[in-house]
C-alpha positions in Angstrom: 30.2 -10.0 65.7 32.1 -10.6 62.4 35.3 -8.6 62.1 35.4 -6.3 59.0 38.3 -8.2 57.6 36.5 -11.4 58.0 33.4 -10.0 56.4 35.4 -8.7 53.4 37.1 -12.1 53.1 33.7 -13.9 53.1 32.3 -11.4 50.5 35.3 -12.0 48.2 35.0 -15.8 48.5 31.3 -15.4 47.7 32.1 -13.4 44.6 34.7 -15.9 43.5 32.2 -18.7 43.9 29.5 -16.9 41.9 32.0 -16.1 39.1 33.1 -19.7 39.1 29.6 -21.0 38.9 28.7 -18.6 36.1 31.8 -19.8 34.1 30.8 -23.4 34.7 27.2 -22.7 33.6 28.5 -21.0 30.4 30.8 -23.9 29.6 27.9 -26.4 30.1 25.7 -24.3 27.8 28.4 -24.2 25.0 29.1 -28.0 25.4 25.4 -28.8 25.3 24.9 -26.8 22.2 27.7 -28.8 20.5 26.5 -32.2 21.7 22.7 -31.8 21.7 22.3 -33.3 18.2 23.5 -36.7 17.0 25.8 -36.7 14.0 23.7 -37.7 11.1 24.6 -40.1 8.3 26.1 -38.4 5.2 23.2 -38.2 2.6 24.1 -40.3 -0.4 23.2 -37.6 -2.9 25.5 -35.0 -1.3 28.6 -36.7 -2.8 27.4 -35.7 -6.3 26.5 -32.2 -5.1 30.0 -31.7 -3.7 31.6 -32.9 -6.9 29.5 -30.5 -8.9 30.0 -27.5 -6.6 33.1 -27.7 -4.5 36.4 -27.8 -6.4 38.4 -28.4 -3.2 36.4 -31.6 -2.5 36.7 -32.7 -6.2 40.5 -32.7 -5.9 40.6 -35.0 -2.9 41.2 -38.7 -3.1 38.5 -41.2 -2.0 39.8 -41.5 1.6 40.1 -37.7 2.0 36.6 -37.2 0.5 35.2 -39.6 3.2 37.0 -37.7 5.9 35.6 -34.4 4.5 32.1 -35.8 4.6 32.6 -36.8 8.2 33.9 -33.4 9.1 30.9 -31.8 7.4 28.4 -33.9 9.3 30.1 -33.2 12.6 29.9 -29.4 11.9 26.2 -29.7 11.0 25.6 -31.5 14.3 27.1 -28.7 16.3 26.0 -25.5 14.4 22.5 -24.5 13.6 21.8 -23.1 10.1 18.7 -21.0 9.7 17.2 -19.4 6.6 15.4 -16.0 6.6 12.5 -15.5 4.1 13.3 -18.5 2.0 13.2 -22.3 2.4 16.6 -23.8 3.2 17.8 -26.4 0.6 20.4 -29.2 0.9 22.8 -27.3 -1.2 22.7 -24.3 1.1 23.6 -26.4 4.1 26.2 -28.3 2.1 28.0 -25.1 1.0 28.0 -23.6 4.5 29.5 -26.9 5.9 32.1 -27.0 3.1 33.0 -23.4 3.8 33.6 -24.3 7.4 35.6 -27.5 6.8 37.9 -26.3 4.0 40.1 -23.9 6.1 40.5 -26.4 8.9 40.7 -29.7 6.9 44.4 -29.9 7.8 43.6 -30.2 11.5 42.4 -33.5 12.9 39.9 -32.0 15.3 38.5 -28.5 15.1 35.4 -27.1 16.6 34.1 -23.6 16.0 33.7 -22.7 19.7 32.9 -19.1 18.8 29.9 -20.0 16.6 26.4 -21.4 17.4 24.2 -20.3 14.4 24.6 -19.4 10.7 21.8 -17.1 9.5 21.3 -17.1 5.7 19.5 -14.2 4.0 18.4 -14.4 0.3 20.7 -11.6 -0.8 23.1 -9.0 0.4 22.3 -6.8 3.4 23.2 -3.5 5.1 25.7 -2.9 7.9 22.9 -2.0 10.2 21.3 -5.4 9.6 18.1 -3.6 8.4 17.1 -6.2 5.9 13.6 -5.1 5.3 14.0 -1.8 3.3 13.7 -2.7 -0.3 14.9 0.7 -1.6 18.2 0.7 0.4 21.4 -0.4 -1.3 22.6 -3.7 0.2 26.3 -4.4 -0.1 27.4 -6.8 2.6 27.8 -10.5 1.6 28.7 -11.9 4.9 29.7 -11.0 8.4 30.6 -12.4 11.8 28.1 -11.0 14.3 28.7 -9.2 17.6 26.5 -7.8 20.3 23.1 -9.3 20.0 24.4 -11.4 17.0 27.3 -12.7 19.1 28.3 -16.3 18.1 26.4 -15.9 14.9 27.5 -15.7 11.3 25.3 -13.9 8.7 25.6 -14.8 5.1 24.0 -13.8 1.8 22.7 -16.9 0.1 23.5 -15.4 -3.3 27.1 -14.6 -2.3 27.5 -18.1 -0.7 26.6 -19.8 -4.0 28.5 -17.4 -6.1 31.6 -18.2 -4.1 31.5 -21.8 -5.2 30.9 -21.0 -8.8 33.9 -22.4 -10.7 33.9 -19.3 -12.8 34.3 -17.0 -9.7 37.2 -14.6 -9.4 39.0 -16.2 -6.4 36.3 -14.8 -4.1 34.5 -17.1 -1.7 32.3 -15.4 0.9 31.8 -18.6 3.0 35.5 -19.3 3.4 36.2 -15.7 4.0 33.9 -15.5 7.0 35.0 -18.8 8.5 38.6 -17.6 8.3 37.6 -14.6 10.3 36.2 -16.9 12.9 39.5 -18.9 13.0 41.4 -15.6 13.4 39.1 -14.6 16.3 39.6 -17.8 18.3 42.3 -15.9 20.3 39.9 -13.2 21.1 40.7 -10.6 18.4 40.6 -10.4 14.6 44.0 -9.1 13.8 45.2 -11.3 10.9 47.4 -13.4 13.2 45.5 -16.6 14.1 47.6 -17.7 17.1 46.1 -21.2 17.1 47.5 -21.7 13.6 50.7 -19.6 13.4 53.6 -20.4 15.8 54.7 -17.3 17.8 58.1 -17.3 16.1 56.3 -16.8 12.7 54.2 -13.8 13.9 56.6 -11.0 13.0 57.7 -12.5 9.6 54.0 -13.0 8.9 53.1 -9.4 9.7 56.0 -8.2 7.5 54.8 -10.3 4.6 51.2 -9.1 5.1 52.3 -5.4 5.0 54.4 -6.0 1.9 51.5 -7.6 0.1 49.1 -4.9 1.2 51.4 -2.2 -0.2 51.5 -4.1 -3.5 47.7 -4.1 -3.6 47.6 -0.4 -2.9 50.2 0.2 -5.7 48.1 -1.9 -8.1 51.0 -4.4 -8.4 49.0 -7.4 -7.1 46.2 -9.7 -8.3 45.0 -10.1 -4.7 41.5 -8.6 -4.3 41.6 -4.9 -3.3 39.6 -5.5 -0.2 42.6 -7.3 1.2 44.3 -3.9 1.8 41.6 -2.8 4.3 43.5 -4.2 7.3 45.5 -7.2 8.5 42.4 -9.3 9.3 40.8 -8.7 5.9 44.1 -9.4 4.2 44.3 -12.8 6.0 40.7 -13.7 5.0 41.1 -12.5 1.3 44.5 -14.3 0.9 43.0 -17.4 2.3 40.2 -17.3 -0.2 42.8 -17.1 -3.0 44.8 -20.0 -1.3 41.9 -22.4 -1.3 40.2 -21.3 -4.5 43.4 -21.4 -6.7 46.5 -22.6 -4.9 48.4 -23.2 -8.1 48.0 -19.6 -9.2 48.8 -18.3 -5.7 52.0 -20.4 -5.6 53.0 -19.0 -9.0 52.3 -15.3 -8.3 53.0 -15.2 -4.5 55.3 -18.1 -3.6 56.3 -16.7 -0.2 52.6 -16.1 0.7 51.7 -19.6 -0.5 54.4 -21.2 1.7 53.3 -19.3 4.7 49.6 -20.1 4.3 50.5 -23.8 3.6 52.2 -23.9 6.9 49.4 -22.0 8.6 46.6 -24.4 7.3 48.7 -27.6 7.5 48.2 -28.1 3.8 50.7 -30.5 2.2 
């Protein structure tokens, strides 16, 4: 006869074993997703496409451009990109990969462990993800999924391309959404990416965020109004500005520029 204490101990050990096996299985699934495809060779025609469409890439020297190409192909070997109701083109994949690489280019090795698939819709969509109703107003350009869309990013193709238009107004949807993913690697989107910002900088960073958000609300800032929504959106919007026009950001917001430079390891 098994004593009650012994039975409870056996049950607890069994639960711990099951949980450990589930965690191991989850880790194996994530790893297999990242390694299931071989890294392809960078297509020769993509260099010209990057020069024509990605200002960040255009400003790099030859060695850095080659490293950018390698990082893009690594990303594309790990993340699936799927189109909905249109045929995916090379430029679509290229712009998604560039959006992913630009914010983490200052880090030697970065993998988006909280992303498996990027879904691209032809145009903007609704917050209920009800893409099929033609008469409904669609206003969302991009979002990081949750629930049944966990580990997925959803982008508007139109917004993705407009973000890389050299005439754009410092707004880049692709970069914005990938910055959200970076922010969320510590488990929460709060505008403080713990993997990028040292703990000692957290309080000064939050104080700076709130000052800049107040300036937006008082119409005393050229940072996009959406940045005043909350800390997470400010971080994403300010990052768009930082990567789209760093010279202007440095001129208009020197303290913010210095903080983001340290955050993204940009020299």
